[in-house]
C-alpha positions as CSV (number, residue, x, y, z in Angstrom):
1,M,0.0,0.0,0.0
2,H,2.9,2.3,0.7
3,D,4.2,1.9,-2.9
4,L,0.8,3.1,-4.2
5,F,1.6,6.7,-3.1
6,T,5.4,6.8,-3.3
7,K,6.2,4.9,-6.5
8,D,6.7,7.3,-9.4
9,I,5.8,10.3,-7.3
10,G,7.3,12.7,-9.9
11,W,5.0,11.5,-12.7
12,K,2.0,11.6,-10.4
13,L,2.7,15.2,-9.4
14,A,3.3,16.2,-13.0
15,S,0.1,14.6,-14.1
16,L,-1.8,16.4,-11.3
17,I,-0.4,19.8,-12.2
18,L,-1.1,19.2,-15.9
19,A,-4.7,18.2,-15.1
20,V,-5.2,21.4,-13.1
21,I,-3.8,23.5,-15.9
22,I,-6.1,21.9,-18.4
23,W,-9.2,22.2,-16.2
24,V,-8.5,25.9,-15.5
25,T,-8.0,26.6,-19.2
26,V,-11.1,24.8,-20.3
27,F,-13.2,26.5,-17.5
28,E,-12.0,30.0,-18.4
29,Y,-12.5,29.6,-22.2
30,S,-15.8,27.8,-22.1
31,G,-17.7,30.4,-20.1
32,G,-17.2,33.7,-18.3
33,A,-13.8,35.0,-19.2
34,F,-13.7,34.0,-22.9
35,E,-17.1,35.5,-23.6
36,R,-16.4,38.7,-21.7
37,G,-13.2,39.1,-23.6
38,M,-15.0,39.0,-27.0
39,H,-17.9,41.2,-26.0
40,R,-17.7,44.9,-25.2
41,Q,-20.2,47.5,-23.9
42,N,-20.4,51.1,-25.1
43,T,-22.4,54.0,-23.8
44,Y,-23.7,56.8,-26.0
45,S,-25.1,59.9,-24.4
46,D,-27.4,62.7,-25.6
47,L,-28.8,60.8,-28.6
48,P,-31.8,62.7,-30.0
49,V,-35.1,60.8,-29.9
50,S,-37.1,60.7,-33.2
51,I,-40.8,60.6,-33.5
52,F,-42.7,58.0,-35.7
53,S,-46.3,59.1,-36.4
54,S,-48.9,58.5,-38.9
55,T,-48.5,60.4,-42.2
56,S,-52.1,61.7,-41.8
57,D,-51.4,63.1,-38.3
58,A,-51.1,66.9,-38.7
59,R,-50.1,67.7,-35.1
60,S,-46.7,68.8,-33.9
61,F,-45.1,66.9,-31.0
62,H,-42.6,67.8,-28.3
63,I,-40.7,65.1,-26.4
64,K,-39.4,65.5,-22.9
65,P,-36.6,64.7,-22.4
66,D,-35.6,64.8,-26.1
67,T,-32.3,63.0,-25.7
68,V,-31.4,59.6,-24.1
69,T,-28.4,57.7,-23.0
70,I,-28.0,54.3,-24.6
71,K,-25.9,51.3,-23.5
72,V,-25.2,48.6,-26.1
73,S,-23.0,45.6,-26.3
74,G,-21.7,43.3,-29.0
75,P,-18.6,41.7,-30.5
76,A,-15.5,43.7,-29.8
77,D,-14.8,44.2,-33.5
78,V,-18.3,45.6,-34.2
79,M,-18.2,47.8,-31.0
80,A,-14.8,49.3,-31.9
81,T,-16.3,50.9,-35.1
82,L,-19.8,51.6,-33.8
83,Q,-20.7,55.3,-33.7
84,G,-23.6,57.1,-32.1
85,A,-25.0,58.1,-35.5
86,Q,-25.7,54.4,-36.1
87,I,-28.0,54.2,-33.1
88,H,-31.5,55.6,-33.6
89,P,-33.8,56.0,-30.5
90,F,-37.4,56.7,-31.4
91,V,-40.9,56.9,-30.0
92,D,-43.8,55.4,-31.9
93,I,-46.9,57.6,-31.3
94,T,-49.3,56.0,-33.8
95,G,-52.6,55.2,-32.2
96,N,-52.7,58.3,-30.0
97,E,-54.8,60.5,-32.2
98,S,-56.9,62.0,-29.5
99,A,-54.5,62.3,-26.6
100,R,-52.8,65.6,-26.0
101,S,-50.2,64.5,-23.4
102,F,-49.0,60.9,-22.9
103,R,-45.9,58.7,-22.2
104,R,-44.3,56.3,-24.5
105,P,-41.4,53.8,-24.3
106,V,-38.2,54.6,-26.1
107,N,-37.4,52.1,-28.8
108,V,-34.0,51.8,-30.3
109,S,-32.9,50.8,-33.9
110,L,-29.5,49.2,-33.8
111,P,-27.1,47.7,-36.4
112,Q,-27.0,44.0,-36.8
113,G,-25.0,42.2,-34.0
114,V,-25.5,44.9,-31.5
115,T,-27.7,44.4,-28.4
116,L,-29.5,47.0,-26.4
117,D,-28.5,46.8,-22.7
118,D,-30.2,50.0,-21.4
119,A,-32.0,53.2,-22.4
120,D,-32.0,56.0,-19.9
121,P,-34.7,57.2,-19.6
122,S,-36.7,54.2,-21.0
123,W,-39.9,56.3,-21.2
124,V,-40.5,59.8,-22.4
125,G,-43.3,62.3,-22.2
126,V,-45.0,63.4,-25.4
127,E,-47.1,66.6,-25.8
128,S,-49.0,67.4,-29.0
129,E,-50.5,70.5,-30.3
130,A,-52.6,71.2,-33.4
131,R,-50.8,72.9,-36.3
């Protein structure tokens, strides 16, 4: 029984160390660290909010606040070249023909491969007035 632990102790220690190195490598690259290294998050402030309305709607609209901060994430190569002008926050106000003042969620149009993480504020106030 004593030989079981002491015979070829060098090979056994080398095998154990190699197994730990392989396990750590596979663990890091199969989950958390590998994916975080390939994805990046960017924040874009003061992006103007556009209004989408019906073409037959003759009212003028005012949004408060009229700018938002957008956080997006995606592959590092896409995020390195992404610019604020490629991100389009908008408010869809179709279906509110009679309301004078209401709130709407901020929607965001993004390039392919980019994911919306947060819009601040996520809702805006809309006021309308007849032209």
